N, C-alpha and C positions, 0 to 999 in steps of 0.2 A: 201646429203639428209637433208632436214630441218625438224625437229620434231616440232610439234605444241603443246604447253602446254595447257592442259584443266584444268580449275579450278574445284575442287571437288564441288559437289552439297551441298547445305545447309543441307540436311538430313544426308549425310555422315558425315559432320563435327559435327553435333549435336550428332549423335550416338557415334562417337569417343570421344567427350568431356565427355559425360555421363559415358562411359566405363572407361576413365582415372580417373575421380573423384571417381567412385565406387571402383576401384581397387587400387588406389594410396594411398599415406600417408594420404590424407584428409579423405578417407573412414575409414582407420584404426583408426584415432584419434576420429572419432565419436563413434566407438565401445568402446573405453576406457573412453569416457566421461560419460558413464553410471555408472562408479564406484562412490561410494559415496565420496564426498569431505570431508576433515577433518572438524569436528565441532569445532567452536570457543567456548570454555567453559566459556569465560569471563562472559556472562550473567547468568551463573549458580550460581555465588557467590553473596552474599548479599551485598547491598550497605551500610549497617550499619557499621560504623567503630568501632565496638565493638569486643574486643578480646574474644575468647572462655574462659569459666571458670571464667568470671568476674562478673557473676550474684551473688547477695547476697543470693538468694534462693537456698537451697540445692536440689539436685535431689531427687524427691520423688517416682516416678514410676519406675518399672522394666519391662524388656522385655526379653523373651526367644529367643535366636538366635542359629544358628548352632554352634557358638563358645562357647556358654553357656549363663547363665542369666547375664544380664547387667543392670546397672542403666540407666535411660533415659536421663541423663545429667552427667556432671562432676562437682565436687565441685569448689567453688570459689577459685581462685589461682592455679588451675591445670596448670602444665607447658605447655606452647605453644611456638611456634617458633615466633620470632619477625616479625611483619607485617602481622600476620594472620588475615584473615577475615572469619567470620562465613559463611558456605556454606551448611546449613542444607537441602537446596532444590536441591543439586547436585545429590542425589540418594535417592531411597526409601528404601534402605537396612537399617535395624535398627542398630544404633550405639549410643554411648553416646555423642559423639561430632564429628562434621565434619567441617573442615575449609580448606581454600585455601590460597596459598602464590603465588604471581606473581613473576615469574622469578627465583625461588629458585631451587638449585640443590638438588635432592632427597637424595643423599648421605650425603650432608652437613646437611640437615634437620634431617635425622635419627641420625647423630652424636650429633647434638645439643640437640635433644629431649632425647636421651639416657643419656647425661650428666645432663640435667635438671631433669629428673625423678630420677636419682641416687642421686642428690642433695636433692630432695624432699623425700628421704629415700625409694625409690622403687628400688630394685635390678634388674639387667639385667639378665634374664634367657637365652636370646638369641637374636641375631640380624642376620636376614637372608637377603641376597641381595647383589648385585642387582639380582632380578629375571628376567625371560625372558622379561617381559614388562617394566623393569627398576624400578620396585617398591622394597620397603624394608618392612620387618615386624619386629617390635621390641616387644618382649615379656618381660614384667616386672612383678615383684612380690613384694607384700608388706607383712605386718604382717599377720600371719595365712594363710587363703586360698585366700587372696587378689591377683587377677591377672588382668593385664592390657595388652591389645594388641593394638599396634599402627601401622597402615598401612600407608605408605608414597608412593604415586603413582603419577608419572608424567602424564600430559595430556596437550599437546600443550605447551602453555606458562605458565601453572599453575602447581603447585604441590599440590595435595590433601592429607590431613591428616585425617584419620578416627580413632577414639579412641573407643575401647570397654572397658568400665570401669566396671570390674566385680562386681556382686552383693555382694560379700563378702568383698569388700573394704569399708572403711568408707565413708559416704555420706556427711560429713560436714567438 
């Protein structure tokens, strides 16, 4: 007996194609594409090649923060990591200084800043990290009630450094 092959109708083929696309890997990938893609933080840093703490004007204003009262800037010559670029617009959180370094290892940045602050006569009270997000927190102390907190946080290809320079620290 000879069986005759019948071509499926166009409607059946279309329905099967839609079902395969909706249930297959392509359908799954469209669901995961709704997840936010990583943000490139490069536009967040200033294009000015000025190192933080190089201004001749001493910080004059102060701000109350969750950490405590801080100066609105750091004094000229305040220790920074080589290649730092001012990044004041990277966050609205009040800090004394914020800068970014391209391609720097946060652990290395923390170590270099700890040494630089100790050389500038600020003792290390503690260095915490790496924390869950890969960040480090360096707590330093100066004469009297002077306290400084330096946060080093990785974000994509950048390492951000935020300094809270305590109001009891010298401003010049």
